[in-house]
C-alpha positions in Angstrom: -64.8 -26.6 40.0 -63.3 -23.3 40.0 -66.4 -21.7 41.3 -69.4 -22.9 43.3 -72.5 -21.4 41.5 -75.9 -21.2 43.4 -79.3 -20.3 41.8 -81.4 -18.0 43.6 -84.1 -20.5 44.7 -81.3 -22.7 46.4 -80.4 -19.9 48.8 -81.1 -20.5 52.3 -81.6 -24.1 51.8 -79.6 -27.4 52.6 -77.7 -29.0 49.5 -78.1 -32.6 49.3 -75.1 -34.9 50.0 -75.8 -36.2 46.5 -75.1 -32.5 44.8 -72.2 -32.6 43.0 -71.4 -29.3 44.6 -71.8 -30.9 47.9 -69.3 -33.9 46.8 -66.7 -31.6 45.4 -66.6 -29.6 48.6 -66.4 -32.4 51.1 -64.5 -35.2 49.1 -62.4 -33.3 46.6 -61.6 -29.7 48.4 -62.0 -31.6 51.8 -63.8 -28.6 53.3 -65.1 -28.6 56.7 -67.5 -26.5 58.6 -66.5 -22.9 58.9 -64.3 -23.0 55.6 -64.9 -20.8 52.6 -64.9 -21.3 49.2 -65.1 -19.2 45.9 -68.9 -19.0 45.2 -71.4 -17.1 43.1 -75.2 -16.7 42.1 -76.1 -17.7 38.5 -76.8 -14.5 36.6 -75.5 -12.5 39.5 -72.4 -11.4 41.5 -69.7 -13.6 42.8 -67.7 -13.9 46.0 -67.1 -16.2 48.7 -69.4 -19.0 50.5 -68.9 -20.6 53.9 -70.3 -24.0 55.1 -72.2 -23.0 58.1 -72.9 -26.6 59.0 -72.6 -30.4 57.7 -76.2 -32.2 58.6 -76.0 -35.7 60.0 -77.5 -36.7 56.7 -74.5 -35.5 54.9 -76.2 -32.2 53.5 -74.6 -29.0 53.9 -75.9 -25.6 54.6 -74.0 -22.8 53.2 -74.0 -19.0 53.3 -72.7 -16.5 50.7 -71.2 -13.1 50.6 -71.4 -11.7 46.8 -70.1 -8.3 45.8 -68.2 -8.7 42.8 -69.4 -8.6 39.2 -68.4 -11.4 36.5 -66.6 -10.2 33.6 -69.1 -9.2 30.6 -69.8 -11.8 28.1 -67.8 -11.4 24.7 -69.5 -10.0 21.6 -69.0 -13.3 19.5 -72.1 -15.1 18.4 -71.6 -18.8 17.3 -74.1 -20.7 15.1 -73.2 -24.3 14.4 -74.9 -27.1 12.5 -76.1 -29.6 14.8 -73.2 -32.1 15.6 -73.6 -35.7 16.7 -75.1 -35.5 20.4 -72.0 -36.8 22.2 -70.5 -33.7 21.0 -72.9 -31.1 21.9 -72.3 -31.4 25.3 -68.5 -30.8 25.2 -69.4 -28.0 22.5 -71.6 -25.9 24.7 -69.2 -26.4 27.6 -66.4 -25.1 25.6 -68.2 -22.1 24.0 -69.2 -21.2 27.4 -66.0 -21.3 29.0 -64.6 -19.0 26.2 -67.1 -16.5 27.2 -68.9 -15.7 24.1 -72.4 -14.2 24.3 -74.5 -16.6 22.4 -75.0 -19.9 20.9 -77.1 -21.0 18.2 -77.4 -24.6 17.1 -79.3 -25.1 13.8 -79.9 -27.6 11.0 -78.2 -27.8 8.1 -78.8 -29.3 4.6 -75.9 -31.6 4.9 -76.4 -32.2 8.6 -77.6 -35.7 9.9 -81.1 -35.0 10.5 -81.2 -37.3 13.5 -79.0 -35.2 15.6 -81.5 -32.7 16.0 -83.5 -35.1 18.5 -81.0 -34.9 21.1 -82.3 -34.8 24.7 -80.3 -32.5 26.0 -82.2 -29.5 24.7 -85.1 -30.7 27.0 -83.7 -32.5 29.9 -81.4 -29.8 31.3 -78.1 -31.3 30.0 -77.7 -28.6 27.7 -77.9 -25.6 30.6 -75.7 -28.0 32.9 -73.1 -27.9 29.8 -73.1 -24.2 29.8 -72.8 -23.8 33.4 -70.0 -26.1 33.6 -68.1 -24.1 31.2 -69.0 -20.8 33.1 -67.8 -22.3 36.5 -64.5 -23.5 34.6 -64.1 -19.7 33.8 -65.1 -18.6 37.4 -67.9 -16.9 35.6 -71.6 -16.5 37.0 -73.3 -15.9 33.3 -73.7 -18.3 30.8 -74.2 -17.7 26.9 -77.8 -17.4 25.3 -78.6 -20.6 23.5 -81.1 -20.9 20.7 -82.0 -23.4 18.2 -83.2 -23.0 14.5 -84.7 -25.6 12.4 -82.7 -24.4 9.1 -79.8 -22.1 8.2 -82.4 -20.0 6.3 -84.5 -19.6 9.5 -81.6 -18.3 11.4 -80.5 -15.8 8.7 -84.2 -14.6 8.4 -84.4 -14.0 12.1 -80.9 -12.4 12.3 -80.7 -12.9 16.4 -77.3 -10.8 16.4 -79.4 -7.7 15.5 -81.0 -8.1 19.0 -77.3 -8.5 20.8 -76.7 -5.9 23.6 -72.9 -6.0 23.7 -71.7 -3.2 21.9 -74.7 -1.8 20.8 -74.8 0.3 17.6 -71.8 -1.5 16.1 -72.2 -3.6 13.0 -71.1 -7.0 13.6 -68.6 -8.7 11.2 -70.3 -11.7 9.7 -68.1 -14.5 8.9 -69.1 -18.1 7.8 -66.2 -21.0 8.3 -66.0 -22.8 4.8 -62.9 -24.5 3.1 -64.5 -24.8 -0.1 -63.8 -21.9 -2.5 -63.1 -19.3 0.7 -62.5 -15.6 0.0 -59.5 -15.8 2.4 -58.4 -17.0 6.0 -59.6 -16.0 9.1 -56.0 -15.9 10.3 -55.2 -12.9 7.9 -58.3 -10.9 9.0 -57.3 -7.3 10.4 -58.2 -6.5 14.1 -61.3 -5.2 14.7 -63.5 -3.6 17.4 -66.6 -4.9 16.0 -68.8 -7.6 17.2 -68.3 -10.9 15.3 -71.0 -13.6 14.2 -69.6 -17.0 13.4 -71.5 -19.5 11.3 -70.1 -23.1 11.1 -71.4 -25.8 9.4 -72.3 -29.5 9.9 -68.8 -32.0 9.6 -70.2 -32.0 5.8 -69.8 -28.4 5.4 -72.4 -26.3 3.7 -74.2 -26.9 0.7 -73.9 -24.8 -2.6 -77.5 -23.3 -1.8 -76.6 -22.4 2.0 -73.2 -20.9 0.6 -75.4 -18.9 -1.8 -77.6 -17.7 1.1 -74.6 -17.0 3.4 -73.2 -14.5 0.7 -76.6 -12.8 0.0 -77.0 -12.3 3.9 -73.3 -10.8 3.8 -71.0 -13.4 5.3 -67.3 -13.6 4.5 -66.6 -17.3 3.8 -63.3 -17.8 5.0 -61.3 -20.8 5.8 -59.6 -22.1 9.0 -56.8 -24.1 7.1 -56.8 -26.9 4.8 -57.6 -29.5 7.1 -61.3 -30.9 7.4 -62.2 -30.4 11.1 -64.7 -32.1 13.3 -67.5 -29.5 14.2 -66.3 -29.0 17.7 -62.7 -28.3 16.7 -64.0 -25.9 14.1 -66.1 -23.7 16.3 -63.3 -23.6 19.1 -60.8 -22.7 16.4 -63.0 -20.0 15.1 -63.9 -18.5 18.3 -60.4 -18.3 19.4 -59.2 -16.6 16.3 -62.3 -14.0 16.6 -61.2 -13.3 20.4 -57.6 -12.4 18.9 -59.1 -10.5 16.2 -61.3 -8.3 18.5 -58.2 -8.2 21.0 -59.7 -10.1 24.0 -56.6 -12.3 24.2 -54.1 -9.5 25.1 
């Protein structure tokens, strides 16, 4: 953990000895009473924490002094056809780690329908993965997460129109597609516009979905000649988008 995050309702309370943050502080970092560590409030500021007391039951009491804003989330939205459940946690963690603004999970025509039944979306696992990615990048914020039953529902709702970053800018709409692409993401010109990425399931898009994407104004661009896993395609597309909007300089 590069940053120990706390939620507002946890302030002023002991952390259980079984809490992963307690274990990390005492067993991994070998912190003792009186020691400080990097800390932040989820959705708030970051700064430092201090272990005020290690209780007899192994729980700890900490205090926080936070005054620094986290870097703003980057103006990229990634919509992803539901991957395998085992991949969702890694995918959400990595996309949060990269600092993007929002992640949308959606059903696609060629995607496996059973993948949508993952418990991660209801048992807190998805949120935990987003927090894990934020912690790694020393961020106190996490991407917005939404779920759509079908691609057409996502296109109809156009959640990027409600985006808060770079207001007034018309987003660049890109659908990753290796079948009859209009070009490649690597050859896109640099831009200051926010980017909306659509990545299909591992089987890609159906012809009907390609038509829907084109009608909605999406450019269908290739990520190269290889067929990629969904999570690999997402990370590759986001990194390329970050480079195009100048966030890797």
